[in-house]
C-alpha positions as CSV (number, residue, x, y, z in Angstrom):
1,X,14.7,28.6,-5.4
2,X,12.9,27.4,-8.5
3,X,14.3,25.0,-10.1
4,X,15.2,25.3,-14.1
5,X,15.2,21.9,-16.3
6,X,16.7,20.0,-17.5
7,X,17.3,18.5,-14.1
8,X,16.5,15.9,-14.3
9,X,17.2,14.7,-18.3
10,X,14.7,12.2,-17.7
11,X,11.9,14.8,-18.3
12,X,13.0,16.0,-21.5
13,X,11.3,15.4,-24.9
14,X,11.4,11.7,-26.9
15,X,14.8,11.2,-28.1
16,X,16.6,9.4,-30.8
17,X,15.8,5.5,-30.1
18,X,19.5,3.4,-30.1
19,X,20.3,0.9,-32.5
20,X,18.9,-2.2,-31.1
21,X,21.3,-3.6,-28.7
22,X,22.1,-6.6,-26.7
23,X,21.1,-7.1,-23.2
24,X,24.3,-6.5,-21.9
25,X,24.6,-3.4,-24.4
26,X,21.5,-2.0,-23.3
27,X,22.9,-2.4,-19.3
28,X,26.1,-0.8,-20.4
29,X,24.2,2.1,-21.7
30,X,21.4,2.3,-19.0
31,X,24.5,2.0,-16.1
32,X,26.1,5.8,-17.6
33,X,22.7,7.3,-18.7
34,X,22.0,7.2,-14.5
35,X,25.7,8.0,-13.9
36,X,25.1,11.0,-15.8
37,X,21.8,12.0,-13.6
38,X,23.5,11.7,-10.1
39,X,23.3,14.5,-7.9
40,X,26.5,15.5,-7.1
41,X,25.9,15.0,-3.3
42,X,25.1,11.3,-4.2
43,X,21.1,11.1,-4.8
44,X,19.3,11.1,-7.5
45,X,16.1,12.5,-8.3
46,X,13.3,12.0,-11.4
47,X,10.6,14.3,-11.7
48,X,7.5,13.2,-10.1
49,X,5.0,14.7,-12.8
50,X,0.9,14.7,-11.4
51,X,-2.1,16.7,-13.2
52,X,-2.6,20.5,-13.3
53,X,-4.8,20.6,-10.4
54,X,-0.8,21.3,-8.8
55,X,-0.5,24.2,-10.7
56,X,-4.1,25.7,-10.4
57,X,-4.5,25.6,-6.8
58,X,-0.8,27.3,-6.4
59,X,-2.1,29.9,-8.2
60,X,-5.3,30.1,-6.2
61,X,-3.3,30.0,-3.1
62,X,-1.0,32.9,-4.4
63,X,-4.2,35.1,-5.4
64,X,-5.7,34.4,-2.2
65,X,-2.8,35.4,-0.5
66,X,-1.6,38.4,-2.2
67,X,1.2,37.4,-3.7
68,X,0.3,36.2,-7.2
69,X,2.9,37.6,-9.9
70,X,2.2,38.6,-13.6
71,X,5.3,36.2,-14.4
72,X,4.1,33.3,-12.3
73,X,0.4,33.9,-13.9
74,X,1.7,34.0,-17.4
75,X,3.8,30.9,-17.1
76,X,1.5,28.6,-15.2
77,X,-1.5,29.6,-17.5
78,X,0.7,28.4,-20.5
79,X,1.8,24.7,-18.9
80,X,-2.1,24.0,-17.8
81,X,-3.2,25.5,-21.7
82,X,-0.4,22.6,-23.2
83,X,-2.3,20.2,-21.0
84,X,-5.7,20.8,-22.6
85,X,-6.9,18.1,-24.7
86,X,-9.0,18.2,-28.0
87,X,-12.3,18.1,-26.6
88,X,-11.8,21.1,-23.8
89,X,-10.7,18.8,-20.8
90,X,-8.1,18.1,-18.7
91,X,-7.6,14.2,-17.3
92,X,-5.4,12.8,-14.3
93,X,-3.1,11.1,-16.2
94,X,-2.5,10.9,-19.9
95,X,-4.6,9.3,-21.8
96,X,-7.2,8.7,-19.2
97,X,-10.5,10.3,-19.2
98,X,-11.4,14.0,-18.4
99,X,-12.0,14.7,-14.9
100,X,-14.7,17.4,-13.8
101,X,-12.7,18.4,-10.8
102,X,-9.4,19.2,-12.8
103,X,-11.1,20.9,-15.7
104,X,-13.1,23.1,-13.2
105,X,-9.6,24.4,-11.5
106,X,-8.0,24.3,-14.7
107,X,-10.7,26.7,-15.8
108,X,-10.6,28.9,-12.8
109,X,-6.5,29.3,-13.2
110,X,-6.8,30.1,-16.9
111,X,-10.0,32.9,-16.0
112,X,-7.6,34.3,-12.7
113,X,-4.2,34.3,-15.3
114,X,-5.9,36.7,-17.6
115,X,-7.9,34.1,-20.3
116,X,-11.3,35.8,-21.4
117,X,-14.7,33.0,-20.5
118,X,-15.4,33.6,-24.5
119,X,-11.7,32.1,-25.5
120,X,-12.4,28.4,-27.6
121,X,-10.8,26.7,-25.3
122,X,-12.3,28.0,-22.0
123,X,-15.8,27.2,-23.5
124,X,-15.1,24.2,-25.0
125,X,-14.2,23.5,-21.2
126,X,-17.4,25.1,-19.4
127,X,-19.7,23.5,-21.9
128,X,-18.3,20.3,-21.1
129,X,-17.9,21.1,-17.2
130,X,-22.1,22.1,-17.4
131,X,-23.1,18.8,-19.2
132,X,-21.3,16.5,-17.0
133,X,-22.8,18.3,-13.6
134,X,-21.2,21.3,-13.3
135,X,-19.2,22.7,-10.1
136,X,-22.1,21.0,-8.0
137,X,-20.9,17.7,-8.9
138,X,-17.1,18.5,-8.0
139,X,-15.3,17.2,-5.5
140,X,-15.3,19.2,-1.3
141,X,-11.8,19.9,-2.2
142,X,-12.5,21.8,-5.3
143,X,-15.6,23.8,-3.6
144,X,-13.4,24.6,-0.9
145,X,-11.4,26.4,-2.9
146,X,-14.6,28.1,-4.5
147,X,-15.6,28.6,-1.4
148,X,-12.7,30.7,-0.2
149,X,-13.4,33.3,-3.3
150,X,-17.2,33.2,-2.8
151,X,-18.1,30.8,-5.4
152,X,-19.8,28.6,-3.4
153,X,-21.3,28.0,0.1
154,X,-19.9,27.7,2.9
155,X,-23.3,26.0,4.5
156,X,-23.1,23.9,1.5
157,X,-20.0,21.8,2.6
158,X,-19.7,19.2,4.6
159,X,-18.1,20.5,8.4
160,X,-15.3,19.1,10.2
161,X,-15.1,20.8,13.3
162,X,-11.3,21.4,14.8
163,X,-12.7,19.9,18.1
164,X,-11.8,16.9,16.3
165,X,-8.1,17.6,17.6
166,X,-9.5,16.9,21.2
167,X,-10.5,13.1,20.6
168,X,-8.0,10.5,21.8
169,X,-6.7,8.1,19.8
170,X,-9.3,5.0,20.6
171,X,-12.6,7.7,19.9
172,X,-14.0,6.9,16.2
173,X,-12.9,9.3,14.2
174,X,-9.9,10.8,15.5
175,X,-7.3,12.2,13.5
176,X,-5.1,9.6,13.7
177,X,-7.5,7.3,12.6
178,X,-7.1,9.0,8.9
179,X,-4.1,8.1,7.0
180,X,-1.4,10.3,7.7
181,X,-1.4,12.4,4.7
182,X,-4.9,12.5,5.2
183,X,-4.7,13.7,8.9
184,X,-2.4,16.5,7.5
185,X,-4.7,17.8,5.7
186,X,-7.7,17.7,7.7
187,X,-6.6,19.3,10.4
188,X,-5.6,22.6,8.9
189,X,-8.9,22.2,6.8
190,X,-11.0,22.1,10.1
191,X,-9.7,25.4,10.8
192,X,-10.2,27.0,7.1
193,X,-13.5,25.6,7.1
194,X,-14.6,26.8,10.4
195,X,-13.1,30.3,9.6
196,X,-14.7,30.2,6.5
197,X,-13.0,33.1,4.3
198,X,-14.4,35.1,1.5
199,X,-12.3,36.7,-0.8
200,X,-12.6,38.3,-4.3
201,X,-11.8,36.9,-7.6
202,X,-12.0,39.3,-10.4
203,X,-14.5,37.2,-12.2
204,X,-17.2,34.6,-11.2
205,X,-18.2,30.9,-12.5
206,X,-21.7,31.4,-13.6
207,X,-20.6,29.6,-16.9
208,X,-19.8,26.6,-14.7
209,X,-23.0,26.0,-12.9
210,X,-25.6,24.2,-13.6
211,X,-28.3,25.2,-11.2
212,X,-29.4,21.7,-9.9
213,X,-29.6,21.5,-6.0
214,X,-27.1,18.7,-4.2
215,X,-29.0,15.6,-3.4
216,X,-29.4,15.3,0.4
217,X,-32.3,12.6,1.1
218,X,-30.4,9.3,1.7
219,X,-32.3,7.3,4.0
220,X,-31.5,7.8,7.5
221,X,-30.6,4.0,8.4
222,X,-27.9,4.7,5.5
223,X,-24.1,5.5,6.1
224,X,-25.1,8.6,3.5
225,X,-27.9,10.0,6.3
226,X,-26.2,9.2,9.4
227,X,-23.8,11.8,8.3
228,X,-25.9,14.1,6.5
229,X,-27.5,14.3,9.8
230,X,-24.4,14.4,12.0
231,X,-23.5,17.0,9.5
232,X,-26.3,19.3,10.0
233,X,-25.8,19.3,13.7
234,X,-22.2,20.2,13.6
235,X,-23.3,23.1,11.1
236,X,-25.8,24.2,14.1
237,X,-22.9,23.6,17.0
238,X,-21.3,26.3,14.6
239,X,-23.3,28.6,14.8
240,X,-23.4,29.2,18.9
241,X,-22.8,32.9,19.9
242,X,-20.3,32.0,22.4
243,X,-17.9,28.6,22.2
244,X,-14.8,28.9,24.4
245,X,-14.2,25.1,23.8
246,X,-13.8,26.5,19.7
247,X,-11.2,28.8,20.6
248,X,-9.0,26.2,22.7
249,X,-9.7,23.9,19.9
250,X,-8.3,26.4,17.4
251,X,-4.9,27.2,18.8
252,X,-3.9,23.1,19.6
253,X,-5.2,22.4,15.6
254,X,-2.7,25.6,15.0
255,X,-0.2,24.0,17.8
256,X,-0.6,20.2,16.3
257,X,0.4,22.1,12.8
258,X,3.0,24.0,13.6
259,X,4.6,20.8,15.8
260,X,5.1,19.1,12.0
261,X,6.3,21.4,9.8
262,X,9.6,20.1,7.9
263,X,13.1,21.5,8.1
264,X,12.0,22.3,4.4
265,X,9.6,24.1,5.0
266,X,6.8,21.8,4.0
267,X,4.0,19.5,5.8
268,X,4.6,16.2,5.2
269,X,6.6,16.8,2.1
270,X,3.3,16.6,-0.1
271,X,1.6,19.5,-1.4
272,X,-2.3,19.5,0.1
273,X,-1.1,20.2,3.9
274,X,1.7,21.7,2.8
275,X,-0.9,24.6,1.1
276,X,-3.8,23.9,3.3
277,X,-1.5,24.6,6.7
278,X,-0.1,27.4,4.9
279,X,-3.9,28.7,4.7
280,X,-4.6,28.0,8.3
281,X,-2.3,29.7,10.0
282,X,-2.9,33.1,7.4
283,X,-6.4,32.9,8.5
284,X,-5.4,32.7,12.2
285,X,-3.4,35.7,12.1
286,X,0.2,34.8,11.3
287,X,1.9,36.9,8.8
288,X,3.5,35.9,5.9
289,X,6.7,36.7,7.5
290,X,6.1,34.5,10.1
291,X,8.9,31.9,10.3
292,X,7.0,28.9,9.6
293,X,4.8,30.9,6.6
294,X,7.8,32.3,5.2
295,X,9.8,28.8,5.2
296,X,6.8,27.3,3.8
297,X,6.3,29.7,0.9
298,X,9.8,29.4,0.5
299,X,10.1,25.5,0.5
300,X,7.4,25.7,-2.2
301,X,10.1,27.2,-4.5
302,X,11.7,23.8,-4.3
303,X,9.0,21.9,-5.1
304,X,8.3,24.5,-8.6
305,X,10.1,23.5,-12.1
306,X,10.7,26.3,-15.1
307,X,10.8,25.1,-18.5
308,X,11.3,27.1,-21.7
309,X,9.4,25.3,-24.3
310,X,8.6,26.4,-27.8
311,X,5.3,28.7,-26.5
312,X,7.8,30.1,-23.5
313,X,8.5,29.7,-20.4
314,X,6.0,27.0,-18.0
315,X,5.7,27.1,-15.0
316,X,4.6,23.7,-13.3
317,X,4.8,22.1,-9.2
318,X,5.7,18.7,-8.3
319,X,3.3,17.5,-5.6
320,X,6.3,15.7,-4.3
321,X,9.8,14.8,-4.8
322,X,11.1,11.2,-4.1
323,X,14.8,10.9,-3.6
324,X,15.1,8.5,-1.0
325,X,13.0,6.2,-3.1
326,X,14.2,6.9,-5.9
327,X,18.3,6.2,-4.8
328,X,17.3,3.4,-3.1
329,X,15.8,2.0,-6.6
330,X,19.0,3.4,-8.7
331,X,21.1,1.8,-6.2
332,X,19.3,-1.7,-6.7
333,X,19.0,-1.8,-10.1
334,X,23.1,-0.9,-10.7
335,X,23.6,-3.5,-8.7
336,X,21.5,-5.9,-10.3
337,X,23.1,-4.5,-13.5
338,X,26.6,-5.3,-12.3
339,X,28.3,-2.1,-11.1
340,X,30.8,-3.2,-8.0
341,X,29.7,-2.2,-5.3
342,X,32.9,-0.1,-5.0
343,X,31.8,2.0,-7.7
344,X,31.8,6.1,-6.6
345,X,28.7,6.7,-7.9
346,X,27.5,3.8,-5.3
347,X,29.8,4.7,-2.7
348,X,28.3,8.6,-2.7
349,X,25.0,7.3,-2.4
350,X,25.2,4.8,0.2
351,X,26.8,7.9,2.5
352,X,23.7,10.2,1.3
353,X,21.5,7.5,2.4
354,X,22.8,6.7,5.8
355,X,22.7,10.4,6.3
356,X,18.7,10.2,5.5
357,X,18.0,7.7,8.4
358,X,15.1,9.1,10.7
359,X,16.3,9.0,14.2
360,X,12.7,10.8,15.7
361,X,8.9,9.5,16.7
362,X,6.6,10.4,14.7
363,X,2.7,10.0,14.0
364,X,3.1,6.3,13.5
365,X,3.9,6.3,17.7
366,X,0.4,6.5,18.0
367,X,-0.5,2.7,17.5
368,X,2.9,1.5,18.1
369,X,4.1,3.6,21.3
370,X,7.2,1.6,22.6
371,X,8.8,1.1,19.4
372,X,12.2,2.9,18.7
373,X,12.6,4.9,16.1
374,X,14.1,3.8,12.9
375,X,13.6,3.5,9.1
376,X,13.6,6.4,6.1
377,X,11.2,8.8,4.3
378,X,10.1,9.1,0.7
379,X,11.2,13.1,0.6
380,X,14.5,15.1,1.3
381,X,12.9,16.5,4.6
382,X,9.6,14.5,6.2
383,X,11.3,13.3,9.7
384,X,7.5,12.8,10.9
385,X,6.7,10.0,8.6
386,X,9.1,7.3,7.8
387,X,7.3,4.9,5.0
388,X,7.9,1.3,5.5
389,X,8.0,0.6,1.8
390,X,10.9,3.4,1.2
391,X,12.9,1.7,4.5
392,X,12.4,-2.0,3.1
393,X,13.9,-0.9,-0.2
394,X,16.5,1.0,1.2
395,X,17.6,-1.6,3.5
396,X,17.7,-4.2,-0.1
397,X,20.2,-1.5,-1.2
398,X,22.3,-1.0,1.7
399,X,23.0,-4.5,2.4
400,X,24.4,-5.3,-0.7
401,X,27.2,-2.7,-0.5
402,X,30.5,-3.9,1.3
403,X,32.4,-1.2,2.4
404,X,34.9,-0.7,5.0
405,X,32.6,1.0,7.5
406,X,30.0,-1.9,7.4
407,X,29.3,-1.1,10.7
408,X,27.5,2.0,10.1
409,X,25.6,0.7,7.4
410,X,24.8,-2.4,9.7
411,X,23.6,-0.4,12.4
412,X,21.3,1.5,10.2
413,X,19.9,-1.7,8.5
414,X,19.3,-3.3,12.1
415,X,17.3,-0.4,13.3
416,X,15.2,-0.5,10.2
417,X,14.9,-4.6,10.5
418,X,13.6,-3.7,14.1
419,X,11.1,-0.8,13.4
420,X,9.8,-2.8,10.2
421,X,8.8,-5.7,12.6
422,X,7.1,-3.5,14.9
423,X,5.4,-1.5,12.2
424,X,3.4,-4.7,11.0
425,X,-0.6,-4.6,11.5
426,X,-2.4,-7.2,13.3
427,X,-3.8,-8.9,10.1
428,X,0.1,-9.6,9.1
429,X,0.8,-7.0,6.2
430,X,2.3,-3.8,6.3
431,X,0.8,-0.2,5.6
432,X,3.1,2.4,4.0
433,X,2.8,5.0,7.3
434,X,1.1,3.6,10.2
435,X,0.3,0.0,11.9
436,X,-3.3,-1.0,11.7
437,X,-4.7,2.2,10.2
438,X,-7.6,0.6,9.0
439,X,-10.8,2.3,10.1
440,X,-13.1,2.3,7.4
441,X,-15.8,4.9,9.2
442,X,-13.1,7.8,8.4
443,X,-14.1,6.6,4.3
444,X,-17.9,7.4,5.2
445,X,-17.3,10.7,5.6
446,X,-19.0,13.2,2.8
447,X,-16.0,15.1,3.8
448,X,-13.3,12.5,2.2
449,X,-14.1,11.9,-1.3
450,X,-10.6,13.2,-2.7
451,X,-9.3,9.6,-2.7
452,X,-7.8,7.3,-0.3
453,X,-7.9,8.6,3.3
454,X,-6.5,5.5,5.7
455,X,-3.3,3.4,5.1
456,X,-4.6,-0.4,5.4
457,X,-1.7,-3.0,4.5
458,X,-0.9,-3.4,0.8
459,X,0.4,-6.3,-1.4
460,X,2.7,-4.2,-2.5
461,X,4.2,-2.6,0.2
462,X,4.1,-6.0,2.4
463,X,5.9,-8.0,-0.4
464,X,8.5,-5.2,-0.4
465,X,9.1,-5.9,3.5
466,X,9.1,-9.8,3.0
467,X,11.6,-9.6,0.4
468,X,13.8,-7.5,2.6
469,X,13.2,-9.9,6.0
470,X,13.6,-12.6,3.8
471,X,16.8,-11.0,2.4
472,X,18.5,-10.7,6.1
473,X,18.1,-14.3,6.6
474,X,14.2,-13.8,8.8
475,X,12.3,-16.0,6.1
476,X,11.8,-18.0,9.0
477,X,11.0,-15.3,11.7
478,X,7.5,-14.9,12.9
479,X,6.5,-11.7,11.0
480,X,7.9,-12.9,7.9
481,X,5.7,-16.0,7.8
482,X,2.5,-13.9,8.7
483,X,3.7,-11.5,5.9
484,X,3.6,-14.2,3.6
485,X,0.6,-15.6,4.6
486,X,-1.0,-12.2,4.0
487,X,0.3,-12.1,0.7
488,X,-1.3,-16.1,-0.3
489,X,-4.7,-14.3,1.5
490,X,-4.4,-12.1,-0.7
491,X,-4.2,-13.1,-4.1
492,X,-6.7,-12.1,-7.0
493,X,-8.7,-15.0,-8.0
494,X,-7.1,-14.5,-12.0
495,X,-3.9,-15.1,-10.0
496,X,-2.5,-11.6,-9.6
497,X,-2.0,-9.3,-6.8
498,X,-3.5,-5.6,-6.7
499,X,-1.0,-2.7,-6.5
500,X,-1.7,0.1,-4.4
501,X,1.3,2.0,-4.9
502,X,1.8,1.2,-8.5
503,X,-0.4,0.6,-11.5
504,X,-1.8,-1.7,-10.9
505,X,-2.2,-5.3,-11.1
506,X,1.1,-6.1,-13.0
507,X,2.6,-3.5,-10.5
508,X,1.3,-5.4,-7.6
509,X,2.3,-9.0,-9.2
510,X,5.7,-8.0,-9.9
511,X,6.0,-7.3,-6.1
512,X,5.0,-10.5,-4.9
513,X,6.3,-13.1,-6.9
514,X,9.9,-12.4,-6.4
515,X,8.8,-11.7,-2.8
516,X,7.4,-15.0,-2.3
517,X,9.9,-16.8,-3.9
518,X,12.6,-15.1,-2.0
519,X,10.9,-16.2,1.0
520,X,10.8,-19.7,0.4
521,X,7.8,-20.0,-1.7
522,X,8.6,-22.8,-4.7
523,X,8.7,-21.5,-7.8
524,X,6.2,-24.5,-8.9
525,X,3.8,-23.9,-5.9
526,X,0.8,-23.6,-7.6
527,X,0.1,-19.6,-6.5
528,X,3.1,-18.9,-8.2
529,X,2.0,-20.7,-11.6
530,X,-1.3,-19.0,-11.2
531,X,0.6,-15.7,-11.4
532,X,3.2,-16.4,-14.3
533,X,-0.3,-17.4,-16.4
534,X,-1.7,-14.4,-15.3
535,X,1.4,-12.0,-16.8
536,X,1.8,-14.4,-19.6
537,X,-1.7,-13.9,-20.5
538,X,-1.5,-10.1,-20.6
539,X,1.9,-9.7,-22.7
540,X,1.0,-7.5,-25.3
541,X,1.9,-7.9,-29.0
542,X,4.6,-6.3,-29.0
543,X,6.2,-8.1,-26.2
544,X,6.2,-5.8,-23.6
545,X,3.9,-4.8,-20.6
546,X,1.4,-2.3,-19.9
547,X,-1.6,-1.5,-17.6
548,X,-4.3,1.3,-17.9
549,X,-4.7,3.4,-14.8
550,X,-8.4,2.7,-15.4
551,X,-8.1,-0.8,-14.1
552,X,-8.7,0.7,-10.9
553,X,-12.2,1.7,-11.7
554,X,-12.9,-1.3,-14.2
555,X,-10.7,-4.1,-13.7
556,X,-12.8,-6.3,-16.0
557,X,-11.4,-4.0,-19.3
558,X,-8.2,-2.9,-17.9
559,X,-6.5,-5.0,-15.5
560,X,-3.3,-5.7,-16.6
561,X,-4.3,-4.3,-20.4
562,X,-2.5,-1.1,-21.3
563,X,0.3,0.1,-24.0
564,X,3.3,-1.1,-23.4
565,X,5.9,0.9,-20.8
566,X,9.7,0.2,-19.8
567,X,8.9,-0.2,-16.1
568,X,5.6,-1.8,-16.4
569,X,7.3,-4.8,-18.2
570,X,10.5,-4.7,-16.2
571,X,7.8,-5.5,-13.3
572,X,6.6,-8.6,-15.3
573,X,10.1,-9.4,-16.1
574,X,10.8,-9.2,-12.4
575,X,8.0,-11.6,-11.4
576,X,9.1,-13.9,-14.0
577,X,12.3,-14.2,-13.6
578,X,12.1,-15.3,-9.8
579,X,9.4,-18.1,-10.8
580,X,12.2,-19.3,-12.8
581,X,10.8,-18.2,-16.5
582,X,14.3,-17.2,-18.3
583,X,14.4,-19.2,-20.8
584,X,10.3,-18.8,-21.6
585,X,9.1,-17.1,-25.2
586,X,7.4,-14.6,-22.4
587,X,10.8,-12.9,-20.8
588,X,12.6,-13.4,-24.2
589,X,10.0,-10.7,-26.2
590,X,9.8,-8.6,-22.9
591,X,13.6,-8.6,-22.9
592,X,13.7,-8.0,-26.5
593,X,11.0,-5.1,-26.0
594,X,13.2,-3.4,-23.6
595,X,16.5,-3.6,-25.8
596,X,14.4,-2.3,-28.7
597,X,13.3,1.0,-27.3
598,X,16.2,1.7,-25.4
599,X,17.2,5.9,-26.4
600,X,20.3,6.4,-28.3
601,X,21.1,8.1,-24.8
602,X,20.9,5.0,-22.9
603,X,17.1,6.2,-21.5
604,X,13.9,5.1,-22.0
605,X,10.9,7.2,-23.2
606,X,8.0,6.6,-21.1
607,X,4.6,9.1,-21.3
608,X,2.5,7.4,-19.2
609,X,2.0,8.0,-15.5
610,X,2.6,4.7,-13.9
611,X,2.7,5.4,-10.1
612,X,-0.3,5.4,-7.6
613,X,-1.1,8.3,-5.5
614,X,-4.9,7.5,-4.5
615,X,-6.0,4.7,-6.5
616,X,-9.3,6.0,-8.7
617,X,-8.3,9.3,-8.1
618,X,-4.7,10.6,-8.1
619,X,-1.7,9.5,-10.4
620,X,1.9,9.8,-10.8
621,X,5.0,9.6,-12.9
622,X,8.1,8.9,-11.8
623,X,11.1,10.1,-14.3
624,X,13.6,7.4,-13.1
625,X,11.0,4.5,-13.1
626,X,11.8,4.2,-17.0
627,X,15.2,3.1,-16.0
628,X,15.9,2.0,-12.9
629,X,13.6,-0.8,-13.3
630,X,14.8,-2.0,-16.7
631,X,17.9,-2.0,-15.4
632,X,17.4,-4.6,-12.7
633,X,15.0,-6.6,-14.5
634,X,17.9,-6.7,-18.0
635,X,20.6,-7.3,-14.9
636,X,18.8,-10.1,-13.0
637,X,17.9,-11.7,-16.5
638,X,21.6,-11.8,-17.9
639,X,23.4,-12.3,-14.3
640,X,20.7,-15.6,-14.0
641,X,22.2,-16.9,-17.9
642,X,25.6,-16.8,-16.7
């Protein structure tokens, strides 16, 4: 069923700030705020905000399937219009640069909803689009949507054949060389790209064209040249008049897709594979009332938020949902803030989290076939893809819960630890979903211009696992020592660490420093001192910390720089506190910043996106980050001074 906000209240408009409270008072107010946000079942989940491509593509999907309603058009269009900037464009994060593909998709969606091309807001968007390369310069995904409606030639799109499904896991460019989110998108798109559907729109996109021909003149000895030649060969292969192998490949790809549908109807609990799996099965002849498609479409309603605004009702989609992640972080924040493990809300949260443990194998077994299942996923339903980051954070929370049924908790922890140890990559680090998912050849494909397509180890994920192992008394284990070495080897020259899943160097540094200290690296170690120096140098004049997401593309100008936010200020404080800087000027000012900006209701406002989906391409706003991380930072500050 479609969800209507307010739920949770962290997505509401800014509220009245509180009078400046002491750190202790700030903690008390934050605790009560979180208490009010908990679901009766025990979990927490803040809205996961992204950008309007989710909403534009939802309208296009429903138009393609013939199920788009006037109400959906009206409410989604109202939301998309509300996100347009003064220059007529749309961005991928608040305050970010205009994005061509996002602007094109928003323009098409609004035309589909009935807006005239002559409307001032669409005319401004079209002018900007043409000036910045037109539809010819958009990403592959945007042009696939246009091709499905006859607005782009399938022959001018990169070709990925469904025969990829036959390639063994040791062969280059097999589907398991892609990250889990990419492979679940690529497999259905091989079907869509093979069947090449073309359905009508009540308009065309002529206003968005420049007439320029894409450049395909790359030198044959370059990667671009190699893959251009391969693409030409694949297009020729696709024209064979009789190809029984292709029929088998399409059938096997469909079976692969069906085997990975989750209990809530999703694929991977995320929008791209979900949408393209529905399209692929539909194009293969599965009717919309087939159980798989019916569940898939109904499941999308659970990711839909309707909200009443001054302009009327709006409708928007979450690209994903994060209840396990949010709940683990909320538990840690509350425990850091001094809430007793016996508090009823933590007891309920523990019970819910324990029920989310994954006990079945998934795609990760391709690289680790002998490893027993374990761990936790990010979403309500994603049994095929537990991830190391969530699992580490769940363990860090559960291990602090002293309960009469501690043996049950201990069992879940022990299975998770064993699974995490087995998921370590050969270089000593941890990726999020797979071990050794580092084959860069996949990134060279012209098809893969939509963001990260592999899942190599990252500093933030590795740090969380190292911190968990050390907390579990395994600082001296081979796995932990190799993880520590990976972290030390991957420190940036300026003393920071790159943050893969949060923005960016502030997030990475905020995760790594506490992990290294608890793993036995002295706070006085030169590597820790360099990180402390970097954080102190990047504190804003107002006492907080912030980092603009443009740091992924332009680290020289944006690394550690941006408007102060509650979550990023807390990340910096967590690192500084771990490094023994409790009484420093930087910490004192950072704590004051959090206390001064708490709302009267105990929450904080945070307009910026501080989460990362694909660095450089896709960003997120976790609406609970602004609360859970400040609670942890302030709680550790207060506790360290007692």
